[in-house]
HTML snippet that shows the backbone in 3Dmol.js (N, CA, C, O; Angstrom):
<script src="https://3Dmol.org/build/3Dmol-min.js"></script>
<div id="view" style="width:600px;height:400px;position:relative"></div>
<script>
const pdb = `
ATOM      1  N   MET A   1       0.867  -1.137   0.029  1.00  0.00           N
ATOM      2  CA  MET A   1      -0.052   0.016  -0.056  1.00  0.00           C
ATOM      3  C   MET A   1       0.979   1.189   0.188  1.00  0.00           C
ATOM      4  O   MET A   1       0.602   2.231  -0.348  1.00  0.00           O
ATOM      5  N   LYS A   2       2.032   1.276   0.774  1.00  0.00           N
ATOM      6  CA  LYS A   2       3.093   2.459   0.582  1.00  0.00           C
ATOM      7  C   LYS A   2       3.382   2.984  -0.711  1.00  0.00           C
ATOM      8  O   LYS A   2       3.343   4.185  -0.979  1.00  0.00           O
ATOM      9  N   ALA A   3       3.727   1.907  -1.657  1.00  0.00           N
ATOM     10  CA  ALA A   3       4.300   2.279  -2.936  1.00  0.00           C
ATOM     11  C   ALA A   3       3.404   2.694  -3.857  1.00  0.00           C
ATOM     12  O   ALA A   3       3.779   3.195  -4.918  1.00  0.00           O
ATOM     13  N   HIS A   4       1.631   2.465  -3.427  1.00  0.00           N
ATOM     14  CA  HIS A   4       0.861   2.645  -4.515  1.00  0.00           C
ATOM     15  C   HIS A   4      -0.562   3.277  -3.817  1.00  0.00           C
ATOM     16  O   HIS A   4      -1.738   3.081  -4.126  1.00  0.00           O
ATOM     17  N   TYR A   5       0.130   4.240  -2.588  1.00  0.00           N
ATOM     18  CA  TYR A   5      -1.052   4.806  -1.892  1.00  0.00           C
ATOM     19  C   TYR A   5      -2.091   5.454  -2.523  1.00  0.00           C
ATOM     20  O   TYR A   5      -1.678   6.348  -3.261  1.00  0.00           O
ATOM     21  N   ASN A   6      -3.388   5.322  -2.502  1.00  0.00           N
ATOM     22  CA  ASN A   6      -4.383   6.100  -3.059  1.00  0.00           C
ATOM     23  C   ASN A   6      -4.724   5.797  -4.578  1.00  0.00           C
ATOM     24  O   ASN A   6      -5.721   6.311  -5.086  1.00  0.00           O
ATOM     25  N   TRP A   7      -3.964   5.033  -5.233  1.00  0.00           N
ATOM     26  CA  TRP A   7      -4.142   4.531  -6.717  1.00  0.00           C
ATOM     27  C   TRP A   7      -5.483   3.932  -7.038  1.00  0.00           C
ATOM     28  O   TRP A   7      -5.999   3.206  -6.189  1.00  0.00           O
ATOM     29  N   ALA A   8      -6.057   4.143  -8.096  1.00  0.00           N
ATOM     30  CA  ALA A   8      -7.478   3.584  -8.157  1.00  0.00           C
ATOM     31  C   ALA A   8      -7.179   2.102  -8.706  1.00  0.00           C
ATOM     32  O   ALA A   8      -6.210   1.743  -9.376  1.00  0.00           O
ATOM     33  N   ILE A   9      -8.051   1.486  -8.338  1.00  0.00           N
ATOM     34  CA  ILE A   9      -8.000  -0.110  -8.691  1.00  0.00           C
ATOM     35  C   ILE A   9      -9.477   0.101  -9.242  1.00  0.00           C
ATOM     36  O   ILE A   9     -10.362   0.813  -8.768  1.00  0.00           O
ATOM     37  N   MET A  10      -9.505  -0.776 -10.460  1.00  0.00           N
ATOM     38  CA  MET A  10     -10.634  -1.015 -11.357  1.00  0.00           C
ATOM     39  C   MET A  10     -10.721  -2.535 -11.532  1.00  0.00           C
ATOM     40  O   MET A  10      -9.940  -3.172 -12.239  1.00  0.00           O
ATOM     41  N   ILE A  11     -11.932  -3.169 -10.696  1.00  0.00           N
ATOM     42  CA  ILE A  11     -11.870  -4.821 -10.871  1.00  0.00           C
ATOM     43  C   ILE A  11     -13.250  -5.045 -11.904  1.00  0.00           C
ATOM     44  O   ILE A  11     -14.238  -4.310 -11.906  1.00  0.00           O
ATOM     45  N   GLU A  12     -13.091  -5.962 -12.564  1.00  0.00           N
ATOM     46  CA  GLU A  12     -14.239  -6.638 -13.350  1.00  0.00           C
ATOM     47  C   GLU A  12     -14.695  -7.868 -12.365  1.00  0.00           C
ATOM     48  O   GLU A  12     -13.964  -8.858 -12.317  1.00  0.00           O
ATOM     49  N   PRO A  13     -15.848  -7.821 -11.609  1.00  0.00           N
ATOM     50  CA  PRO A  13     -16.162  -8.800 -10.472  1.00  0.00           C
ATOM     51  C   PRO A  13     -16.216 -10.157 -10.784  1.00  0.00           C
ATOM     52  O   PRO A  13     -15.898 -10.972  -9.918  1.00  0.00           O
ATOM     53  N   ASN A  14     -16.589 -10.542 -11.946  1.00  0.00           N
ATOM     54  CA  ASN A  14     -16.789 -11.777 -12.395  1.00  0.00           C
ATOM     55  C   ASN A  14     -15.676 -12.663 -12.682  1.00  0.00           C
ATOM     56  O   ASN A  14     -15.642 -13.853 -12.369  1.00  0.00           O
ATOM     57  N   SER A  15     -14.704 -11.978 -13.336  1.00  0.00           N
ATOM     58  CA  SER A  15     -13.294 -12.510 -13.517  1.00  0.00           C
ATOM     59  C   SER A  15     -12.364 -12.408 -12.522  1.00  0.00           C
ATOM     60  O   SER A  15     -11.450 -13.232 -12.548  1.00  0.00           O
ATOM     61  N   ALA A  16     -12.383 -11.458 -11.508  1.00  0.00           N
ATOM     62  CA  ALA A  16     -11.674 -11.131 -10.482  1.00  0.00           C
ATOM     63  C   ALA A  16     -10.473 -10.250 -11.217  1.00  0.00           C
ATOM     64  O   ALA A  16      -9.455 -10.157 -10.531  1.00  0.00           O
ATOM     65  N   ASP A  17     -10.443  -9.658 -12.375  1.00  0.00           N
ATOM     66  CA  ASP A  17      -9.281  -9.155 -13.181  1.00  0.00           C
ATOM     67  C   ASP A  17      -9.725  -7.637 -12.793  1.00  0.00           C
ATOM     68  O   ASP A  17     -10.860  -7.164 -12.738  1.00  0.00           O
ATOM     69  N   TYR A  18      -8.371  -6.982 -12.523  1.00  0.00           N
ATOM     70  CA  TYR A  18      -8.295  -5.880 -11.856  1.00  0.00           C
ATOM     71  C   TYR A  18      -7.037  -4.984 -12.688  1.00  0.00           C
ATOM     72  O   TYR A  18      -6.086  -5.554 -13.223  1.00  0.00           O
ATOM     73  N   VAL A  19      -7.209  -3.616 -12.685  1.00  0.00           N
ATOM     74  CA  VAL A  19      -5.940  -3.065 -12.750  1.00  0.00           C
ATOM     75  C   VAL A  19      -5.810  -1.821 -12.120  1.00  0.00           C
ATOM     76  O   VAL A  19      -6.813  -1.111 -12.040  1.00  0.00           O
ATOM     77  N   ILE A  20      -4.696  -1.421 -11.641  1.00  0.00           N
ATOM     78  CA  ILE A  20      -4.316  -0.459 -10.853  1.00  0.00           C
ATOM     79  C   ILE A  20      -3.209   0.616 -11.577  1.00  0.00           C
ATOM     80  O   ILE A  20      -2.223   0.302 -12.243  1.00  0.00           O
ATOM     81  N   ASP A  21      -3.690   1.996 -11.231  1.00  0.00           N
ATOM     82  CA  ASP A  21      -2.872   3.237 -11.951  1.00  0.00           C
ATOM     83  C   ASP A  21      -3.332   4.166 -11.209  1.00  0.00           C
ATOM     84  O   ASP A  21      -4.412   4.197 -10.620  1.00  0.00           O
ATOM     85  N   PRO A  22      -2.291   5.127 -11.243  1.00  0.00           N
ATOM     86  CA  PRO A  22      -2.540   6.316 -10.302  1.00  0.00           C
ATOM     87  C   PRO A  22      -3.731   7.361 -10.916  1.00  0.00           C
ATOM     88  O   PRO A  22      -4.163   8.266 -10.203  1.00  0.00           O
ATOM     89  N   ASN A  23      -4.168   7.179 -12.149  1.00  0.00           N
ATOM     90  CA  ASN A  23      -4.855   8.014 -12.615  1.00  0.00           C
ATOM     91  C   ASN A  23      -6.359   6.978 -12.889  1.00  0.00           C
ATOM     92  O   ASN A  23      -6.319   5.952 -13.567  1.00  0.00           O
ATOM     93  N   PRO A  24      -7.338   7.382 -12.367  1.00  0.00           N
ATOM     94  CA  PRO A  24      -8.578   6.697 -12.471  1.00  0.00           C
ATOM     95  C   PRO A  24      -8.916   6.361 -13.788  1.00  0.00           C
ATOM     96  O   PRO A  24      -9.272   5.208 -14.033  1.00  0.00           O
ATOM     97  N   GLU A  25      -8.833   7.471 -14.942  1.00  0.00           N
ATOM     98  CA  GLU A  25      -9.234   7.499 -16.102  1.00  0.00           C
ATOM     99  C   GLU A  25      -8.629   6.409 -16.700  1.00  0.00           C
ATOM    100  O   GLU A  25      -9.345   5.510 -17.141  1.00  0.00           O
ATOM    101  N   VAL A  26      -7.297   6.338 -16.794  1.00  0.00           N
ATOM    102  CA  VAL A  26      -6.424   5.560 -17.395  1.00  0.00           C
ATOM    103  C   VAL A  26      -6.485   4.120 -16.914  1.00  0.00           C
ATOM    104  O   VAL A  26      -6.182   3.222 -17.698  1.00  0.00           O
ATOM    105  N   ALA A  27      -6.847   3.858 -15.715  1.00  0.00           N
ATOM    106  CA  ALA A  27      -6.973   2.476 -15.127  1.00  0.00           C
ATOM    107  C   ALA A  27      -8.308   2.029 -15.748  1.00  0.00           C
ATOM    108  O   ALA A  27      -8.387   0.878 -16.177  1.00  0.00           O
ATOM    109  N   PHE A  28      -9.367   2.866 -15.826  1.00  0.00           N
ATOM    110  CA  PHE A  28     -10.757   2.366 -16.304  1.00  0.00           C
ATOM    111  C   PHE A  28     -10.444   2.006 -17.885  1.00  0.00           C
ATOM    112  O   PHE A  28     -10.845   0.985 -18.444  1.00  0.00           O
ATOM    113  N   GLN A  29      -9.670   3.014 -18.480  1.00  0.00           N
ATOM    114  CA  GLN A  29      -9.341   2.679 -19.941  1.00  0.00           C
ATOM    115  C   GLN A  29      -8.886   1.152 -20.168  1.00  0.00           C
ATOM    116  O   GLN A  29      -9.350   0.305 -20.932  1.00  0.00           O
ATOM    117  N   LYS A  30      -7.797   1.082 -19.228  1.00  0.00           N
ATOM    118  CA  LYS A  30      -7.119  -0.127 -19.422  1.00  0.00           C
ATOM    119  C   LYS A  30      -8.123  -1.459 -19.365  1.00  0.00           C
ATOM    120  O   LYS A  30      -8.275  -2.206 -20.332  1.00  0.00           O
ATOM    121  N   ILE A  31      -8.827  -1.647 -17.990  1.00  0.00           N
ATOM    122  CA  ILE A  31      -9.994  -2.549 -17.675  1.00  0.00           C
ATOM    123  C   ILE A  31     -10.826  -2.812 -18.819  1.00  0.00           C
ATOM    124  O   ILE A  31     -10.970  -3.943 -19.282  1.00  0.00           O
ATOM    125  N   ARG A  32     -11.490  -1.565 -19.373  1.00  0.00           N
ATOM    126  CA  ARG A  32     -12.386  -1.457 -20.409  1.00  0.00           C
ATOM    127  C   ARG A  32     -11.937  -2.260 -21.385  1.00  0.00           C
ATOM    128  O   ARG A  32     -12.675  -3.101 -21.899  1.00  0.00           O
ATOM    129  N   GLN A  33     -10.614  -2.081 -21.765  1.00  0.00           N
ATOM    130  CA  GLN A  33     -10.162  -2.674 -23.323  1.00  0.00           C
ATOM    131  C   GLN A  33     -10.159  -4.287 -22.922  1.00  0.00           C
ATOM    132  O   GLN A  33     -10.312  -5.083 -23.849  1.00  0.00           O
ATOM    133  N   LYS A  34      -9.997  -4.774 -21.628  1.00  0.00           N
ATOM    134  CA  LYS A  34     -10.087  -6.358 -21.341  1.00  0.00           C
ATOM    135  C   LYS A  34     -11.456  -6.638 -21.232  1.00  0.00           C
ATOM    136  O   LYS A  34     -11.705  -7.817 -21.483  1.00  0.00           O
ATOM    137  N   HIS A  35     -12.441  -5.938 -20.937  1.00  0.00           N
ATOM    138  CA  HIS A  35     -13.783  -6.362 -20.594  1.00  0.00           C
ATOM    139  C   HIS A  35     -14.724  -5.130 -20.974  1.00  0.00           C
ATOM    140  O   HIS A  35     -15.344  -4.399 -20.202  1.00  0.00           O
ATOM    141  N   PRO A  36     -14.658  -5.089 -22.545  1.00  0.00           N
ATOM    142  CA  PRO A  36     -15.691  -3.798 -22.982  1.00  0.00           C
ATOM    143  C   PRO A  36     -17.285  -3.574 -22.496  1.00  0.00           C
ATOM    144  O   PRO A  36     -17.870  -2.491 -22.485  1.00  0.00           O
ATOM    145  N   ASN A  37     -17.829  -4.854 -22.105  1.00  0.00           N
ATOM    146  CA  ASN A  37     -19.262  -4.999 -21.818  1.00  0.00           C
ATOM    147  C   ASN A  37     -19.378  -5.474 -20.069  1.00  0.00           C
ATOM    148  O   ASN A  37     -20.316  -6.138 -19.627  1.00  0.00           O
ATOM    149  N   ALA A  38     -18.610  -5.142 -19.522  1.00  0.00           N
ATOM    150  CA  ALA A  38     -18.583  -5.806 -18.140  1.00  0.00           C
ATOM    151  C   ALA A  38     -19.016  -4.360 -17.140  1.00  0.00           C
ATOM    152  O   ALA A  38     -18.782  -3.198 -17.475  1.00  0.00           O
ATOM    153  N   ARG A  39     -19.644  -4.764 -15.954  1.00  0.00           N
ATOM    154  CA  ARG A  39     -19.319  -3.774 -15.090  1.00  0.00           C
ATOM    155  C   ARG A  39     -18.287  -3.691 -14.551  1.00  0.00           C
ATOM    156  O   ARG A  39     -17.540  -4.670 -14.550  1.00  0.00           O
ATOM    157  N   ILE A  40     -17.901  -2.445 -13.895  1.00  0.00           N
ATOM    158  CA  ILE A  40     -16.379  -2.321 -13.471  1.00  0.00           C
ATOM    159  C   ILE A  40     -16.735  -1.902 -12.264  1.00  0.00           C
ATOM    160  O   ILE A  40     -17.803  -1.291 -12.301  1.00  0.00           O
ATOM    161  N   MET A  41     -16.149  -2.009 -10.954  1.00  0.00           N
ATOM    162  CA  MET A  41     -16.211  -1.713  -9.682  1.00  0.00           C
ATOM    163  C   MET A  41     -14.928  -0.978  -9.229  1.00  0.00           C
ATOM    164  O   MET A  41     -13.926  -1.684  -9.122  1.00  0.00           O
ATOM    165  N   GLU A  42     -14.810   0.405  -8.934  1.00  0.00           N
ATOM    166  CA  GLU A  42     -13.828   1.314  -8.425  1.00  0.00           C
ATOM    167  C   GLU A  42     -13.793   0.989  -7.294  1.00  0.00           C
ATOM    168  O   GLU A  42     -14.801   0.678  -6.659  1.00  0.00           O
ATOM    169  N   MET A  43     -12.075   1.005  -6.610  1.00  0.00           N
ATOM    170  CA  MET A  43     -11.764   1.198  -5.429  1.00  0.00           C
ATOM    171  C   MET A  43     -10.562   2.129  -5.139  1.00  0.00           C
ATOM    172  O   MET A  43     -10.145   2.691  -6.152  1.00  0.00           O
ATOM    173  N   ARG A  44      -9.964   2.398  -4.090  1.00  0.00           N
ATOM    174  CA  ARG A  44      -8.824   3.025  -3.954  1.00  0.00           C
ATOM    175  C   ARG A  44      -7.826   2.454  -3.078  1.00  0.00           C
ATOM    176  O   ARG A  44      -8.300   2.264  -1.958  1.00  0.00           O
ATOM    177  N   LEU A  45      -6.483   2.076  -3.198  1.00  0.00           N
ATOM    178  CA  LEU A  45      -5.947   1.497  -2.515  1.00  0.00           C
ATOM    179  C   LEU A  45      -5.451   2.568  -1.242  1.00  0.00           C
ATOM    180  O   LEU A  45      -4.541   3.361  -1.485  1.00  0.00           O
ATOM    181  N   ASN A  46      -6.000   2.549  -0.087  1.00  0.00           N
ATOM    182  CA  ASN A  46      -6.208   3.387   1.001  1.00  0.00           C
ATOM    183  C   ASN A  46      -6.515   2.517   2.144  1.00  0.00           C
ATOM    184  O   ASN A  46      -6.657   1.299   2.038  1.00  0.00           O
ATOM    185  N   GLU A  47      -6.618   3.210   3.293  1.00  0.00           N
ATOM    186  CA  GLU A  47      -7.227   2.263   4.744  1.00  0.00           C
ATOM    187  C   GLU A  47      -8.761   2.240   4.323  1.00  0.00           C
ATOM    188  O   GLU A  47      -9.357   1.253   4.755  1.00  0.00           O
ATOM    189  N   THR A  48      -9.403   2.986   3.687  1.00  0.00           N
ATOM    190  CA  THR A  48     -11.146   2.478   3.557  1.00  0.00           C
ATOM    191  C   THR A  48     -11.314   2.001   2.144  1.00  0.00           C
ATOM    192  O   THR A  48     -12.339   1.339   1.983  1.00  0.00           O
ATOM    193  N   GLY A  49     -10.528   2.180   1.029  1.00  0.00           N
ATOM    194  CA  GLY A  49     -10.893   1.591  -0.141  1.00  0.00           C
ATOM    195  C   GLY A  49     -11.874   2.368  -0.727  1.00  0.00           C
ATOM    196  O   GLY A  49     -12.451   2.039  -1.764  1.00  0.00           O
ATOM    197  N   ALA A  50     -12.105   3.469  -0.057  1.00  0.00           N
ATOM    198  CA  ALA A  50     -13.232   4.355  -0.771  1.00  0.00           C
ATOM    199  C   ALA A  50     -12.907   5.158  -1.669  1.00  0.00           C
ATOM    200  O   ALA A  50     -11.762   5.602  -1.584  1.00  0.00           O
ATOM    201  N   VAL A  51     -13.603   5.538  -2.604  1.00  0.00           N
ATOM    202  CA  VAL A  51     -13.351   6.452  -3.693  1.00  0.00           C
ATOM    203  C   VAL A  51     -13.836   7.709  -3.614  1.00  0.00           C
ATOM    204  O   VAL A  51     -13.217   8.579  -4.227  1.00  0.00           O
ATOM    205  N   GLY A  52     -15.115   8.106  -2.801  1.00  0.00           N
ATOM    206  CA  GLY A  52     -15.343   9.207  -2.581  1.00  0.00           C
ATOM    207  C   GLY A  52     -15.930   9.681  -1.169  1.00  0.00           C
ATOM    208  O   GLY A  52     -15.558   9.001  -0.213  1.00  0.00           O
ATOM    209  N   ARG A  53     -16.649  10.571  -0.943  1.00  0.00           N
ATOM    210  CA  ARG A  53     -17.567  10.551   0.244  1.00  0.00           C
ATOM    211  C   ARG A  53     -19.027  10.413  -0.308  1.00  0.00           C
ATOM    212  O   ARG A  53     -19.485  10.944  -1.320  1.00  0.00           O
ATOM    213  N   ILE A  54     -19.652   9.588   0.575  1.00  0.00           N
ATOM    214  CA  ILE A  54     -21.338   9.404   0.364  1.00  0.00           C
ATOM    215  C   ILE A  54     -22.024  10.391   1.089  1.00  0.00           C
ATOM    216  O   ILE A  54     -23.255  10.430   1.067  1.00  0.00           O
TER     217      ILE A  54
END
`;
const viewer = $3Dmol.createViewer("view");
viewer.addModel(pdb, "pdb");
viewer.setStyle({}, {cartoon: {color: "spectrum"}});
viewer.zoomTo();
viewer.render();
</script>
């Protein structure tokens, strides 16, 4: 977690495939190339895993 703190993690839940990148848009583009029609879950690599505030 120290080396990649607060990076975006995009996860395709059915395959458990994931991509991490410091830029969430880049991470989303990378996972979308692999899984063009799947629903993608976004998390952050930090203490909570939260993407934003609710």
